[in-house]
C-alpha atoms as an extended CHARMM CRD file, in Angstrom:
* protein
*
        94  EXT
         1         1  MET       CA             12.6400000000       -9.5220000000      -20.1430000000  PROA      1               0.0000000000
         2         2  SER       CA             13.7970000000       -5.5760000000      -19.1160000000  PROA      2               0.0000000000
         3         3  GLU       CA             14.2750000000       -5.1000000000      -15.5640000000  PROA      3               0.0000000000
         4         4  GLU       CA             11.2970000000       -2.9710000000      -14.9670000000  PROA      4               0.0000000000
         5         5  ALA       CA              9.0210000000       -5.6370000000      -16.4810000000  PROA      5               0.0000000000
         6         6  SER       CA             10.6270000000       -8.1990000000      -13.9920000000  PROA      6               0.0000000000
         7         7  ASP       CA              9.9030000000       -5.5990000000      -10.9740000000  PROA      7               0.0000000000
         8         8  VAL       CA              6.3340000000       -5.3140000000      -12.2380000000  PROA      8               0.0000000000
         9         9  ASP       CA              5.7770000000       -9.0400000000      -11.9540000000  PROA      9               0.0000000000
        10        10  ARG       CA              7.8340000000       -9.3890000000       -8.7310000000  PROA      10              0.0000000000
        11        11  PHE       CA              5.1240000000       -6.6730000000       -7.3970000000  PROA      11              0.0000000000
        12        12  LEU       CA              2.0080000000       -8.1280000000       -8.6250000000  PROA      12              0.0000000000
        13        13  ALA       CA              3.2950000000      -11.7220000000       -7.5970000000  PROA      13              0.0000000000
        14        14  LEU       CA              3.7240000000      -10.3650000000       -4.4590000000  PROA      14              0.0000000000
        15        15  VAL       CA              0.4830000000       -8.5080000000       -4.1540000000  PROA      15              0.0000000000
        16        16  ALA       CA             -1.4550000000      -12.1700000000       -5.0860000000  PROA      16              0.0000000000
        17        17  ALA       CA              0.3710000000      -13.6630000000       -2.4650000000  PROA      17              0.0000000000
        18        18  ALA       CA             -0.7140000000      -10.9090000000        0.2720000000  PROA      18              0.0000000000
        19        19  GLN       CA             -4.0100000000      -11.4650000000       -1.2240000000  PROA      19              0.0000000000
        20        20  GLY       CA             -3.8780000000      -15.2680000000       -0.8760000000  PROA      20              0.0000000000
        21        21  ARG       CA             -3.0140000000      -14.7650000000        2.8540000000  PROA      21              0.0000000000
        22        22  ASP       CA             -5.7770000000      -12.7160000000        3.6690000000  PROA      22              0.0000000000
        23        23  ILE       CA             -8.7730000000      -12.7890000000        1.3580000000  PROA      23              0.0000000000
        24        24  GLY       CA            -10.2480000000       -9.8790000000        2.8930000000  PROA      24              0.0000000000
        25        25  LEU       CA             -7.8140000000       -7.5920000000        1.2600000000  PROA      25              0.0000000000
        26        26  THR       CA             -8.5410000000       -5.9430000000       -1.9860000000  PROA      26              0.0000000000
        27        27  SER       CA             -5.7360000000       -5.3170000000       -4.5510000000  PROA      27              0.0000000000
        28        28  ILE       CA             -5.2830000000       -1.9220000000       -3.9370000000  PROA      28              0.0000000000
        29        29  GLN       CA             -5.0450000000       -2.4750000000       -0.0880000000  PROA      29              0.0000000000
        30        30  ALA       CA             -2.6500000000       -5.5230000000       -1.0730000000  PROA      30              0.0000000000
        31        31  GLY       CA             -0.5840000000       -3.1570000000       -3.1470000000  PROA      31              0.0000000000
        32        32  LEU       CA             -0.3880000000       -0.8230000000       -0.4140000000  PROA      32              0.0000000000
        33        33  LEU       CA              1.0870000000       -3.3310000000        2.0400000000  PROA      33              0.0000000000
        34        34  VAL       CA              3.3990000000       -4.5090000000       -0.4160000000  PROA      34              0.0000000000
        35        35  ALA       CA              4.5660000000       -1.0220000000       -1.7530000000  PROA      35              0.0000000000
        36        36  ALA       CA              5.1140000000       -0.2780000000        2.2540000000  PROA      36              0.0000000000
        37        37  GLU       CA              7.3120000000       -3.2350000000        2.9240000000  PROA      37              0.0000000000
        38        38  LEU       CA              9.3620000000       -3.0960000000        0.0990000000  PROA      38              0.0000000000
        39        39  GLY       CA              9.9280000000        0.8350000000        0.3350000000  PROA      39              0.0000000000
        40        40  ILE       CA              8.6180000000        1.6190000000       -3.0130000000  PROA      40              0.0000000000
        41        41  ALA       CA              5.6210000000        4.0750000000       -2.1400000000  PROA      41              0.0000000000
        42        42  ARG       CA              5.2610000000        5.1310000000        1.5560000000  PROA      42              0.0000000000
        43        43  ASP       CA              2.3900000000        8.3240000000        1.0920000000  PROA      43              0.0000000000
        44        44  SER       CA             -0.7700000000        7.9850000000       -0.6310000000  PROA      44              0.0000000000
        45        45  ARG       CA              0.1240000000       10.1790000000       -3.6860000000  PROA      45              0.0000000000
        46        46  ALA       CA              3.4180000000        8.3680000000       -4.5420000000  PROA      46              0.0000000000
        47        47  PHE       CA              1.2350000000        4.9600000000       -4.3430000000  PROA      47              0.0000000000
        48        48  ALA       CA             -1.4230000000        6.4310000000       -6.7590000000  PROA      48              0.0000000000
        49        49  ARG       CA              0.8220000000        7.9250000000       -9.0290000000  PROA      49              0.0000000000
        50        50  MET       CA              2.8340000000        4.5200000000       -9.2540000000  PROA      50              0.0000000000
        51        51  LEU       CA             -0.2730000000        2.4100000000      -10.1980000000  PROA      51              0.0000000000
        52        52  GLY       CA             -2.3580000000        5.1560000000      -11.9830000000  PROA      52              0.0000000000
        53        53  ILE       CA             -4.8980000000        5.1260000000       -9.6980000000  PROA      53              0.0000000000
        54        54  ALA       CA             -7.0900000000        8.0390000000       -8.4400000000  PROA      54              0.0000000000
        55        55  HSD       CA             -5.5480000000        9.5140000000       -5.3040000000  PROA      55              0.0000000000
        56        56  SER       CA             -9.1890000000        9.5900000000       -3.5980000000  PROA      56              0.0000000000
        57        57  LEU       CA             -9.1740000000        5.3410000000       -3.8590000000  PROA      57              0.0000000000
        58        58  VAL       CA             -5.9930000000        5.4500000000       -2.2350000000  PROA      58              0.0000000000
        59        59  LEU       CA             -6.7520000000        7.3570000000        0.6300000000  PROA      59              0.0000000000
        60        60  ARG       CA            -10.1190000000        5.2250000000        1.3590000000  PROA      60              0.0000000000
        61        61  GLU       CA             -8.0510000000        1.7910000000        1.3600000000  PROA      61              0.0000000000
        62        62  ILE       CA             -5.2830000000        3.1640000000        3.3310000000  PROA      62              0.0000000000
        63        63  ASN       CA             -8.0810000000        4.3870000000        6.1490000000  PROA      63              0.0000000000
        64        64  VAL       CA             -9.6950000000        0.7520000000        5.9010000000  PROA      64              0.0000000000
        65        65  LEU       CA             -6.2960000000       -0.6540000000        6.4500000000  PROA      65              0.0000000000
        66        66  ALA       CA             -5.1300000000        1.6190000000        9.2050000000  PROA      66              0.0000000000
        67        67  GLU       CA             -8.4820000000        0.5690000000       11.5760000000  PROA      67              0.0000000000
        68        68  ARG       CA             -7.3150000000       -3.4150000000       10.9350000000  PROA      68              0.0000000000
        69        69  LYS       CA             -5.0460000000       -5.1810000000       13.2140000000  PROA      69              0.0000000000
        70        70  GLY       CA             -2.0060000000       -5.3510000000       11.3630000000  PROA      70              0.0000000000
        71        71  GLY       CA             -2.7120000000       -2.9380000000        8.7110000000  PROA      71              0.0000000000
        72        72  LEU       CA             -1.2120000000        0.2190000000        8.0430000000  PROA      72              0.0000000000
        73        73  GLN       CA              0.0690000000        3.1590000000       10.5450000000  PROA      73              0.0000000000
        74        74  ILE       CA             -0.7950000000        6.5230000000        9.3280000000  PROA      74              0.0000000000
        75        75  VAL       CA              2.2380000000        8.7690000000       10.6470000000  PROA      75              0.0000000000
        76        76  LYS       CA              1.2280000000       12.2370000000        9.0640000000  PROA      76              0.0000000000
        77        77  ARG       CA             -1.4610000000       13.8300000000        7.0090000000  PROA      77              0.0000000000
        78        78  ASP       CA             -1.1540000000       16.8350000000        4.8190000000  PROA      78              0.0000000000
        79        79  PRO       CA             -4.3750000000       18.5650000000        4.9580000000  PROA      79              0.0000000000
        80        80  ARG       CA             -3.6400000000       21.1010000000        2.2170000000  PROA      80              0.0000000000
        81        81  THR       CA             -2.6540000000       18.2090000000       -0.1600000000  PROA      81              0.0000000000
        82        82  MET       CA             -4.2770000000       15.3820000000        1.3290000000  PROA      82              0.0000000000
        83        83  ARG       CA             -1.5230000000       13.5190000000        1.3690000000  PROA      83              0.0000000000
        84        84  VAL       CA             -1.1880000000       10.5670000000        3.7300000000  PROA      84              0.0000000000
        85        85  HSD       CA              2.1680000000        9.2540000000        5.0300000000  PROA      85              0.0000000000
        86        86  TYR       CA              2.0460000000        5.5460000000        6.3530000000  PROA      86              0.0000000000
        87        87  THR       CA              4.3000000000        2.7970000000        7.4640000000  PROA      87              0.0000000000
        88        88  LEU       CA              3.9340000000       -0.7250000000        8.2670000000  PROA      88              0.0000000000
        89        89  PRO       CA              3.4050000000       -1.4610000000       12.5820000000  PROA      89              0.0000000000
        90        90  PRO       CA              6.1530000000       -2.5240000000       14.2780000000  PROA      90              0.0000000000
        91        91  ARG       CA              6.0530000000       -6.6500000000       13.8760000000  PROA      91              0.0000000000
        92        92  ASP       CA              5.5960000000       -7.0710000000       17.6410000000  PROA      92              0.0000000000
        93        93  GLU       CA              1.9820000000       -5.2000000000       16.9650000000  PROA      93              0.0000000000
        94        94  VAL       CA              1.0990000000       -7.5950000000       13.9740000000  PROA      94              0.0000000000
C-alpha cells in the first residue's frame, strides 16, 4: 500500500471517528475539523481542492461549524476570493 493511500485511509478513519463522537456532524464538517487538527488544510479553498468538492459547500459548512460551540473559529475572510481561513478554538473554549 502506498503512503498516500494510507494517509487517505487514516484521514477517512479520523473523519468517521469524529462523526461517531458527534452524530450531528456532516462528513464535510468532520473533515474540516480533522483537517484543521492535522494542519493539512486551514482555509476553505485548500480544503475544497483537497477533496475535490465545490468551494460553496465548504463555505456553508464552515459557517455552520463557526456557530457551534467547539466548532471552528474564522480568523480571516478574503472578500475578493471568498476564501475563509479557520482554526480550531483553544482547548479551554471547547
